[in-house]
Backbone as CSV, one residue per row, in Angstrom:
resi,resn,N_x,N_y,N_z,CA_x,CA_y,CA_z,C_x,C_y,C_z
1,MET,82.801,17.024,62.326,83.423,15.756,61.955,84.011,15.855,60.552
2,LYS,85.205,15.308,60.372,85.843,15.363,59.062,85.163,14.393,58.108
3,LYS,84.871,14.854,56.910,84.235,14.013,55.901,85.236,12.994,55.377
4,PRO,84.743,11.820,54.874,85.638,10.843,54.282,86.431,11.464,53.146
5,ASN,87.716,11.111,53.073,88.616,11.559,52.013,88.926,13.057,52.061
6,GLU,88.522,13.727,53.159,88.815,15.146,53.269,90.228,15.310,53.806
7,ASP,91.034,16.116,53.173,92.419,16.307,53.544,92.557,17.556,54.391
8,LYS,93.552,17.538,55.313,93.806,18.722,56.120,94.300,19.862,55.241
9,ASN,94.929,19.516,54.123,95.415,20.510,53.173,94.324,20.758,52.133
10,PRO,93.701,21.944,52.115,92.608,22.193,51.162,93.047,22.100,49.713
11,LEU,94.311,22.428,49.419,94.801,22.311,48.044,94.848,20.855,47.608
12,ALA,95.318,19.997,48.503,95.377,18.566,48.189,93.979,18.002,47.971
13,ASN,93.022,18.435,48.802,91.657,17.944,48.671,91.011,18.441,47.383
14,ALA,91.249,19.716,47.037,90.702,20.267,45.797,91.284,19.545,44.584
15,LEU,92.567,19.233,44.659,93.222,18.536,43.557,92.712,17.101,43.438
16,TYR,92.517,16.459,44.581,91.964,15.106,44.603,90.588,15.070,43.930
17,ILE,89.710,16.025,44.288,88.368,16.082,43.700,88.435,16.356,42.202
18,LYS,89.314,17.284,41.810,89.462,17.630,40.390,89.910,16.418,39.581
19,LEU,90.917,15.712,40.075,91.429,14.540,39.361,90.382,13.428,39.302
20,LYS,89.636,13.268,40.382,88.613,12.231,40.422,87.536,12.500,39.372
21,LYS,87.134,13.763,39.252,86.150,14.130,38.238,86.708,13.893,36.831
22,MET,87.988,14.190,36.638,88.607,13.992,35.319,88.672,12.518,34.954
23,ILE,88.883,11.658,35.959,88.918,10.213,35.705,87.516,9.694,35.414
24,TYR,86.552,10.097,36.244,85.190,9.607,36.058,84.560,10.106,34.758
25,SER,84.962,11.300,34.307,84.390,11.843,33.075,85.025,11.241,31.827
26,GLY,86.147,10.534,31.998,86.856,9.989,30.843,87.885,10.942,30.272
27,GLU,87.991,12.142,30.871,89.013,13.083,30.408,90.414,12.506,30.630
28,LEU,90.578,11.814,31.759,91.796,11.039,32.005,91.435,9.575,31.808
29,LYS,91.846,9.016,30.718,91.430,7.670,30.337,92.310,6.602,31.005
30,PRO,91.794,5.370,31.087,92.598,4.282,31.652,93.972,4.175,30.991
31,TYR,94.973,3.871,31.798,96.376,3.712,31.399,97.067,5.044,31.109
32,ARG,96.357,6.152,31.300,96.983,7.457,31.081,98.060,7.681,32.139
33,ALA,99.283,7.983,31.695,100.392,8.221,32.615,100.263,9.602,33.253
34,LEU,100.598,9.684,34.524,100.594,10.938,35.261,101.932,11.065,35.999
35,ASN,102.398,12.300,36.163,103.564,12.508,37.014,103.276,13.658,37.968
36,LEU,104.050,13.736,39.022,103.777,14.717,40.070,103.759,16.151,39.546
37,THR,104.697,16.474,38.683,104.767,17.837,38.156,103.514,18.185,37.363
38,GLU,103.076,17.249,36.526,101.870,17.468,35.722,100.647,17.641,36.615
39,VAL,100.529,16.792,37.630,99.385,16.857,38.535,99.388,18.165,39.316
40,ALA,100.546,18.568,39.814,100.647,19.814,40.576,100.278,21.016,39.721
41,ASP,100.568,20.939,38.443,100.320,22.072,37.548,98.830,22.295,37.292
42,ILE,98.018,21.260,37.519,96.581,21.386,37.274,95.978,22.511,38.110
43,LEU,96.390,22.595,39.381,95.906,23.661,40.253,97.029,24.607,40.670
44,LYS,98.146,24.530,39.934,99.285,25.411,40.214,99.704,25.315,41.683
45,THR,99.862,24.092,42.155,100.249,23.862,43.533,101.605,23.169,43.594
46,SER,102.070,22.862,44.795,103.374,22.229,44.957,103.257,20.711,44.821
47,LEU,104.407,20.031,44.884,104.420,18.580,44.705,103.812,17.836,45.893
48,THR,103.895,18.418,47.086,103.377,17.717,48.273,101.866,17.497,48.211
49,PRO,101.051,18.535,47.937,99.606,18.293,47.789,99.301,17.357,46.614
50,ALA,100.102,17.449,45.556,99.890,16.575,44.400,100.102,15.116,44.791
51,ASN,101.136,14.860,45.556,101.417,13.495,45.990,100.329,12.978,46.918
52,SER,99.811,13.870,47.792,98.731,13.495,48.699,97.465,13.144,47.929
53,ALA,97.139,13.933,46.899,95.953,13.669,46.078,96.083,12.337,45.352
54,LEU,97.265,12.066,44.807,97.485,10.801,44.104,97.388,9.612,45.055
55,SER,97.860,9.795,46.285,97.791,8.713,47.266,96.348,8.357,47.590
56,LYS,95.503,9.372,47.718,94.074,9.127,47.978,93.433,8.363,46.829
57,LEU,93.739,8.803,45.620,93.173,8.140,44.441,93.673,6.704,44.326
58,ALA,94.916,6.486,44.724,95.472,5.129,44.711,94.761,4.258,45.746
59,ASP,94.460,4.838,46.917,93.731,4.096,47.952,92.350,3.669,47.462
60,GLU,91.754,4.472,46.587,90.427,4.152,46.044,90.500,3.277,44.802
61,GLY,91.711,2.977,44.356,91.873,2.116,43.188,91.701,2.807,41.857
62,LEU,91.655,4.154,41.867,91.460,4.885,40.619,92.760,5.121,39.858
63,ILE,93.878,5.099,40.576,95.179,5.187,39.906,96.108,4.137,40.502
64,ILE,97.197,3.900,39.797,98.247,2.996,40.286,99.519,3.815,40.405
65,LYS,100.036,3.909,41.613,101.250,4.692,41.847,102.483,3.806,41.751
66,SER,103.568,4.406,41.260,104.852,3.719,41.188,105.832,4.406,42.132
67,PRO,106.861,3.677,42.600,107.836,4.269,43.515,108.637,5.419,42.892
68,ASN,108.690,5.479,41.572,109.507,6.509,40.904,108.750,7.817,40.674
69,LYS,107.728,8.078,41.508,106.955,9.320,41.471,106.096,9.471,40.209
70,THR,105.821,8.377,39.543,104.892,8.407,38.417,103.639,7.619,38.805
71,ALA,102.602,7.819,38.060,101.346,7.120,38.328,100.630,6.881,37.003
72,MET,99.622,6.029,37.048,98.856,5.700,35.857,97.392,5.558,36.253
73,VAL,96.507,6.062,35.415,95.078,5.865,35.656,94.783,4.371,35.558
74,ALA,94.106,3.856,36.558,93.859,2.410,36.615,92.963,1.953,35.472
75,PRO,93.167,0.748,34.997,92.276,0.211,33.961,90.872,0.020,34.504
76,VAL,89.901,0.022,33.600,88.517,-0.195,34.021,88.334,-1.654,34.412
77,SER,87.386,-1.880,35.295,87.114,-3.226,35.792,85.734,-3.678,35.353
78,ILE,85.676,-4.728,34.580,84.391,-5.222,34.095,83.526,-5.729,35.256
79,GLU,84.165,-6.338,36.257,83.417,-6.847,37.405,82.824,-5.689,38.218
80,GLU,83.645,-4.651,38.435,83.172,-3.492,39.186,82.019,-2.814,38.455
81,TYR,82.153,-2.666,37.144,81.096,-2.000,36.383,79.806,-2.814,36.407
82,ARG,79.927,-4.113,36.324,78.737,-4.969,36.318,77.921,-4.758,37.598
83,GLU,78.596,-4.713,38.730,77.900,-4.512,40.005,77.334,-3.098,40.124
84,ASP,78.149,-2.098,39.779,77.721,-0.704,39.931,76.568,-0.351,39.010
85,SER,76.575,-0.892,37.778,75.511,-0.549,36.834,74.175,-1.124,37.272
86,LEU,74.187,-2.327,37.833,72.941,-2.923,38.323,72.391,-2.108,39.495
87,THR,73.266,-1.757,40.437,72.837,-0.952,41.583,72.331,0.416,41.124
88,GLY,73.061,1.038,40.187,72.651,2.340,39.665,71.293,2.290,38.992
89,ALA,71.046,1.225,38.237,69.757,1.078,37.547,68.608,0.981,38.547
90,LEU,68.798,0.201,39.607,67.747,0.033,40.609,67.481,1.330,41.376
91,LEU,68.558,2.032,41.751,68.407,3.283,42.493,67.677,4.342,41.663
92,GLU,68.136,4.517,40.429,67.518,5.553,39.602,66.098,5.166,39.214
93,GLY,65.861,3.871,39.047,64.503,3.428,38.739,63.528,3.796,39.842
94,VAL,63.937,3.593,41.080,63.086,3.948,42.226,62.865,5.460,42.275
95,ALA,63.959,6.225,42.057,63.841,7.692,42.088,62.867,8.186,41.031
96,CYS,62.935,7.623,39.847,62.040,8.051,38.762,60.592,7.636,39.042
97,TYR,60.425,6.501,39.686,59.089,6.062,40.103,58.474,7.105,41.042
98,LEU,59.267,7.536,42.032,58.787,8.530,42.993,58.589,9.901,42.353
99,ALA,59.393,10.208,41.342,59.342,11.529,40.711,58.144,11.705,39.791
100,THR,57.632,10.620,39.243,56.597,10.703,38.204,55.384,11.545,38.597
101,PRO,54.783,11.342,39.755,53.610,12.176,40.097,53.975,13.593,40.516
102,ARG,55.266,13.845,40.754,55.694,15.153,41.250,56.192,16.080,40.141
103,ILE,56.558,15.515,39.005,57.145,16.328,37.940,56.068,17.189,37.279
104,THR,56.416,18.404,36.919,55.439,19.358,36.371,55.390,19.293,34.843
105,SER,54.341,19.849,34.287,54.205,19.920,32.826,55.327,20.771,32.218
106,LYS,55.726,21.798,32.930,56.814,22.657,32.470,58.122,21.875,32.393
107,GLU,58.364,21.021,33.375,59.585,20.199,33.378,59.543,19.146,32.274
108,ILE,58.369,18.609,32.011,58.235,17.656,30.906,58.530,18.343,29.577
109,ALA,58.062,19.569,29.420,58.356,20.332,28.196,59.860,20.584,28.060
110,HIS,60.513,20.830,29.178,61.965,21.023,29.169,62.667,19.740,28.746
111,LEU,62.194,18.605,29.238,62.765,17.315,28.852,62.616,17.078,27.349
112,GLU,61.484,17.473,26.806,61.268,17.322,25.362,62.294,18.130,24.562
113,LYS,62.600,19.345,25.037,63.582,20.183,24.350,64.978,19.570,24.427
114,ILE,65.311,19.015,25.595,66.623,18.365,25.740,66.731,17.173,24.807
115,LEU,65.672,16.383,24.749,65.693,15.194,23.889,65.846,15.583,22.429
116,LYS,65.209,16.660,22.028,65.348,17.138,20.650,66.807,17.513,20.353
117,LYS,67.458,18.171,21.308,68.873,18.526,21.139,69.743,17.275,21.063
118,MET,69.406,16.271,21.873,70.190,15.037,21.883,70.100,14.314,20.539
119,LYS,68.945,14.421,19.900,68.774,13.754,18.610,69.603,14.420,17.511
120,ASP,70.003,15.671,17.749,70.819,16.392,16.767,72.316,16.205,16.993
121,VAL,72.682,15.568,18.107,74.103,15.409,18.442,74.718,14.282,17.624
122,LYS,75.897,14.542,17.103,76.657,13.517,16.395,77.692,12.948,17.355
123,ILE,78.022,11.674,17.170,78.894,11.014,18.130,80.274,11.656,18.199
124,GLN,80.759,12.180,17.117,82.053,12.875,17.088,81.877,14.185,16.348
125,PRO,82.332,15.326,16.852,83.129,15.448,18.094,82.296,15.946,19.263
126,ASP,81.007,15.619,19.292,80.095,16.227,20.264,79.807,15.371,21.492
127,SER,80.647,14.371,21.799,80.358,13.527,22.955,80.299,14.308,24.259
128,PRO,81.127,15.354,24.495,80.963,16.140,25.725,79.588,16.800,25.802
129,LYS,79.080,17.277,24.658,77.752,17.891,24.625,76.688,16.854,24.966
130,LEU,76.843,15.657,24.422,75.892,14.586,24.694,75.891,14.228,26.170
131,LYS,77.081,14.152,26.763,77.182,13.867,28.197,76.426,14.900,29.023
132,ALA,76.632,16.183,28.670,75.995,17.271,29.420,74.474,17.196,29.293
133,LEU,73.981,16.945,28.088,72.536,16.849,27.875,71.965,15.634,28.608
134,ASN,72.684,14.531,28.571,72.246,13.315,29.251,72.154,13.541,30.759
135,ARG,73.164,14.216,31.310,73.176,14.507,32.743,72.008,15.435,33.119
136,GLU,71.749,16.423,32.261,70.655,17.359,32.527,69.313,16.640,32.471
137,TYR,69.144,15.778,31.478,67.887,15.046,31.297,67.579,14.205,32.535
138,HIS,68.549,13.407,32.937,68.332,12.538,34.098,68.180,13.350,35.383
139,GLY,68.964,14.429,35.492,68.926,15.235,36.700,67.567,15.853,36.963
140,ILE,66.921,16.330,35.914,65.600,16.948,36.064,64.613,15.959,36.687
141,ILE,64.688,14.710,36.247,63.725,13.717,36.730,64.048,13.274,38.156
142,VAL,65.282,12.831,38.389,65.586,12.241,39.702,65.470,13.260,40.831
143,LYS,65.737,14.532,40.545,65.660,15.549,41.602,64.240,15.742,42.113
144,LYS,63.265,15.257,41.353,61.865,15.382,41.770,61.412,14.232,42.672
145,CYS,62.323,13.311,42.992,61.907,12.153,43.783,61.567,12.531,45.222
146,GLY,62.153,13.623,45.715,61.842,14.088,47.061,62.520,13.317,48.171
147,ASN,63.542,12.534,47.839,64.244,11.734,48.847,65.727,12.092,48.824
148,VAL,66.165,12.831,49.833,67.540,13.343,49.854,68.570,12.212,49.908
149,GLU,68.326,11.208,50.740,69.294,10.112,50.874,69.407,9.312,49.583
150,LEU,68.286,9.130,48.913,68.305,8.420,47.632,69.112,9.203,46.599
151,LEU,68.955,10.510,46.595,69.715,11.357,45.669,71.216,11.273,45.932
152,LYS,71.609,11.185,47.189,73.021,11.051,47.527,73.592,9.742,46.964
153,LEU,72.835,8.670,47.103,73.279,7.376,46.589,73.382,7.397,45.067
154,ILE,72.390,8.015,44.422,72.407,8.095,42.961,73.608,8.898,42.486
155,LYS,73.909,9.984,43.157,75.067,10.799,42.790,76.347,9.991,42.898
156,GLU,76.470,9.225,43.976,77.667,8.400,44.178,77.834,7.392,43.037
157,TYR,76.753,6.707,42.681,76.850,5.692,41.643,76.954,6.301,40.248
158,SER,76.351,7.472,40.055,76.485,8.148,38.759,77.931,8.504,38.490
159,TRP,78.624,8.967,39.525,80.046,9.273,39.386,80.807,8.034,38.927
160,LYS,80.526,6.923,39.572,81.229,5.687,39.227,80.944,5.269,37.782
161,LEU,79.671,5.343,37.395,79.281,4.867,36.074,79.787,5.773,34.956
162,TYR,79.865,7.078,35.215,80.316,7.990,34.170,81.754,7.719,33.761
163,ARG,82.505,7.057,34.615,83.871,6.712,34.238,83.888,5.785,33.019
164,TYR,82.845,5.010,32.868,82.791,4.015,31.806,82.068,4.497,30.558
165,TYR,81.322,5.603,30.674,80.470,6.004,29.568,81.234,6.459,28.332
166,PHE,82.487,6.932,28.524,83.230,7.338,27.335,83.485,6.149,26.411
167,LEU,83.450,4.920,26.969,83.641,3.724,26.152,82.479,3.539,25.183
168,ILE,81.281,3.937,25.626,80.081,3.734,24.812,80.166,4.534,23.514
169,TYR,80.771,5.721,23.591,80.747,6.624,22.446,81.571,6.123,21.270
170,SER,82.314,5.044,21.470,83.047,4.453,20.354,82.185,3.455,19.586
171,LEU,80.979,3.205,20.070,80.087,2.234,19.426,79.058,2.957,18.564
172,PRO,78.836,2.504,17.338,78.023,3.232,16.360,76.547,3.363,16.707
173,ASP,75.986,2.435,17.489,74.541,2.477,17.741,74.188,3.136,19.069
174,ALA,75.168,3.799,19.696,74.948,4.337,21.041,73.871,5.414,21.078
175,ILE,73.989,6.430,20.222,73.069,7.563,20.289,71.637,7.146,19.972
176,SER,71.456,6.359,18.931,70.095,5.959,18.555,69.435,5.138,19.657
177,THR,70.207,4.279,20.306,69.663,3.478,21.409,69.287,4.358,22.584
178,PHE,70.172,5.282,22.950,69.907,6.184,24.063,68.695,7.073,23.782
179,ASN,68.593,7.580,22.574,67.458,8.438,22.227,66.132,7.693,22.337
180,ALA,66.134,6.441,21.883,64.916,5.638,21.975,64.545,5.383,23.431
181,ASP,65.558,5.115,24.274,65.312,4.888,25.698,64.753,6.149,26.361
182,HIS,65.365,7.296,26.058,64.899,8.560,26.642,63.481,8.899,26.191
183,GLN,63.169,8.588,24.953,61.830,8.841,24.437,60.797,8.002,25.187
184,LEU,61.143,6.746,25.467,60.229,5.862,26.181,60.000,6.359,27.616
185,ILE,61.069,6.818,28.264,60.926,7.386,29.605,59.974,8.580,29.568
186,LEU,60.167,9.448,28.576,59.342,10.657,28.445,57.879,10.312,28.195
187,GLU,57.635,9.338,27.351,56.252,8.940,27.056,55.538,8.453,28.309
188,ASN,56.244,7.689,29.138,55.637,7.190,30.373,55.447,8.302,31.401
189,LEU,56.350,9.287,31.389,56.160,10.453,32.255,54.896,11.213,31.872
190,LYS,54.688,11.388,30.582,53.504,12.095,30.105,52.224,11.367,30.510
191,LYS,52.291,10.044,30.552,51.121,9.251,30.941,50.970,9.164,32.461
192,ARG,51.963,9.721,33.166,51.986,9.655,34.631,51.910,8.203,35.107
193,ASP,52.769,7.396,34.494,52.818,5.969,34.798,54.115,5.668,35.557
194,PRO,54.093,5.686,36.893,55.324,5.484,37.665,56.046,4.175,37.361
195,ALA,55.282,3.085,37.256,55.906,1.789,36.987,56.546,1.773,35.603
196,GLY,55.869,2.400,34.642,56.419,2.461,33.289,57.695,3.275,33.229
197,VAL,57.728,4.387,33.968,58.927,5.228,34.009,60.076,4.473,34.669
198,ARG,59.771,3.805,35.769,60.810,3.026,36.468,61.378,1.941,35.547
199,ASP,60.510,1.192,34.894,60.976,0.111,34.024,61.791,0.650,32.848
200,ALA,61.336,1.765,32.257,62.051,2.346,31.119,63.416,2.880,31.544
201,THR,63.491,3.443,32.751,64.761,3.956,33.260,65.738,2.823,33.513
202,GLU,65.264,1.766,34.158,66.136,0.622,34.414,66.613,0.013,33.096
203,LYS,65.717,-0.092,32.116,66.074,-0.634,30.813,67.159,0.225,30.155
204,HIS,67.030,1.534,30.299,67.988,2.466,29.699,69.386,2.258,30.275
205,ILE,69.486,2.160,31.588,70.796,1.992,32.217,71.370,0.616,31.910
206,ILE,70.503,-0.377,31.840,70.969,-1.713,31.479,71.430,-1.750,30.017
207,SER,70.799,-0.940,29.151,71.253,-0.843,27.752,72.684,-0.332,27.693
208,ALA,72.976,0.694,28.524,74.340,1.214,28.589,75.293,0.132,29.080
209,HIS,74.844,-0.623,30.071,75.631,-1.740,30.596,75.966,-2.735,29.484
210,GLU,74.957,-3.089,28.693,75.167,-4.068,27.622,76.116,-3.531,26.553
211,MET,76.030,-2.223,26.284,76.942,-1.625,25.312,78.388,-1.692,25.788
212,ILE,78.584,-1.434,27.059,79.947,-1.479,27.590,80.463,-2.913,27.617
213,MET,79.588,-3.866,27.901,79.994,-5.266,27.808,80.420,-5.601,26.375
214,LYS,79.715,-5.005,25.405,80.051,-5.205,24.002,81.442,-4.636,23.704
215,TYR,81.739,-3.470,24.326,83.053,-2.863,24.147,84.142,-3.808,24.652
216,PHE,83.937,-4.375,25.848,84.930,-5.283,26.407,85.102,-6.524,25.536
217,ASP,84.029,-6.961,24.882,84.092,-8.135,24.024,84.981,-7.902,22.806
218,LEU,85.243,-6.620,22.476,86.072,-6.328,21.322,87.541,-6.610,21.581
219,PHE,87.899,-6.824,22.845,89.306,-6.991,23.213,89.572,-8.360,23.795
């Protein structure tokens, strides 16, 4: 059976996935102009697969296509983020609850090392490094939940939420807040307190939500 959004042209599908990751990571920011030639050049392909990839992204609301063969990365949606962040917080909270009794002492030690690195990161120009460390930190915990379907849902919502996280890095208190949240999660993991880990995880994601709401309030 063909997977959703899978294209008969593998080049078009590869380009679609690449562009989607670039949008969700913030590498392609809202209102960024795109044209067919530029898009095709990303994977050194022709204009036809490029147009197909852009059409898929337009169907998902990630870009806005124009009749003159140009496109633009769609603006962020405060309503969409509000819904996705709440769902993401609940999903990851449950996963961390399930992971708490399963995580090993060795993995907890690894989390401590990641957190130490995160505390050394400066907001500029190290935001890509911070993103990578943040993804690694959360990934270690949620992967221990032992529920494949839950992990699939978390991955889907993480992709959506990461599109907005680049907005957080423009706010001065982002790193200190995130570090404090991660520390609280770690402390509850060490105590093997599933409810505490779940609550701290949900609080952490909601903190990110509140920061992004603060960003929108600036405009």
